[in-house]
VOGU-3710 file (C-alpha; in Angstrom, 3 decimals, decimal comma):
1> mllnidkplr> 0,163/-0,085/0,057  1,174/3,710/-0,669  0,053/6,693/1,351  0,013/9,790/-0,899  0,434/12,945/1,175  -0,431/16,012/-0,858  0,507/19,406/0,731  -1,162/21,555/-1,996  -4,808/19,764/-1,623  -4,071/19,264/2,099
11> tstlhdetcp> -4,763/15,335/1,939  -3,437/11,927/2,721  -4,674/9,400/0,467  -4,238/5,874/1,047  -3,769/3,233/-2,367  -2,927/0,002/-3,498  0,208/-0,124/-5,457  -1,738/-1,457/-8,288  -4,016/1,444/-8,256  -4,447/3,446/-11,633
21> hvprphgtef> -4,700/6,803/-9,526  -1,024/6,152/-8,536  1,396/7,566/-11,067  4,519/5,551/-12,218  7,138/6,012/-11,117  6,019/7,518/-7,688  8,509/9,382/-6,170  9,785/12,919/-7,626  11,704/15,575/-6,709  9,366/17,711/-4,885
31> kprdklgrdg> 7,407/14,520/-3,967  9,979/11,820/-2,653  9,065/8,233/-1,620  9,265/7,781/2,512  9,752/11,644/3,161  8,200/14,948/2,810  9,202/17,459/-0,236  7,690/20,550/-1,007  4,421/19,140/-2,271  4,304/16,355/-0,206
41> gwfavssgae> 5,302/12,587/-0,214  4,639/8,727/-0,998  4,969/6,419/2,007  5,160/2,751/1,911  2,388/1,439/4,608  1,527/-2,039/5,559  -2,281/-1,093/7,066  -4,753/1,411/7,044  -3,996/1,692/10,620  -0,468/2,681/9,807
51> akavaqrefp> -1,622/4,604/6,993  -3,277/7,007/9,231  -0,400/6,918/11,787  1,997/8,231/8,991  -0,365/10,960/7,791  -0,810/12,163/11,553  2,795/11,882/12,180  3,997/13,373/8,722  1,271/15,840/8,272  -1,447/16,680/10,910
61> qgtykpcqyc> -3,029/19,609/8,944  -4,264/17,343/6,331  -7,325/14,987/5,699  -6,882/11,597/5,579  -8,965/9,144/3,364  -8,817/6,312/1,566  -9,004/5,914/-2,113  -11,985/5,848/-3,516  -10,982/3,819/-6,419  -9,000/1,072/-5,221
71> qds> -9,745/0,813/-1,101  -12,793/-0,478/0,385  -15,144/2,135/2,057
//
């Protein structure tokens, strides 16, 4: 699973790695893997609970949500 922290949108979204809404490759200069950059970051997580904890730790002012396309509600 991948947690997408998006600073401009102020959201943290949990995705399956196979989700069509996850860009390939994930991780850029401004949105790196496993740390926050200017625009956010991508974090590998193993569960929804871990995703919520990472979102709260890394970007507490954001809103956490599961992806509407690949995660069960």
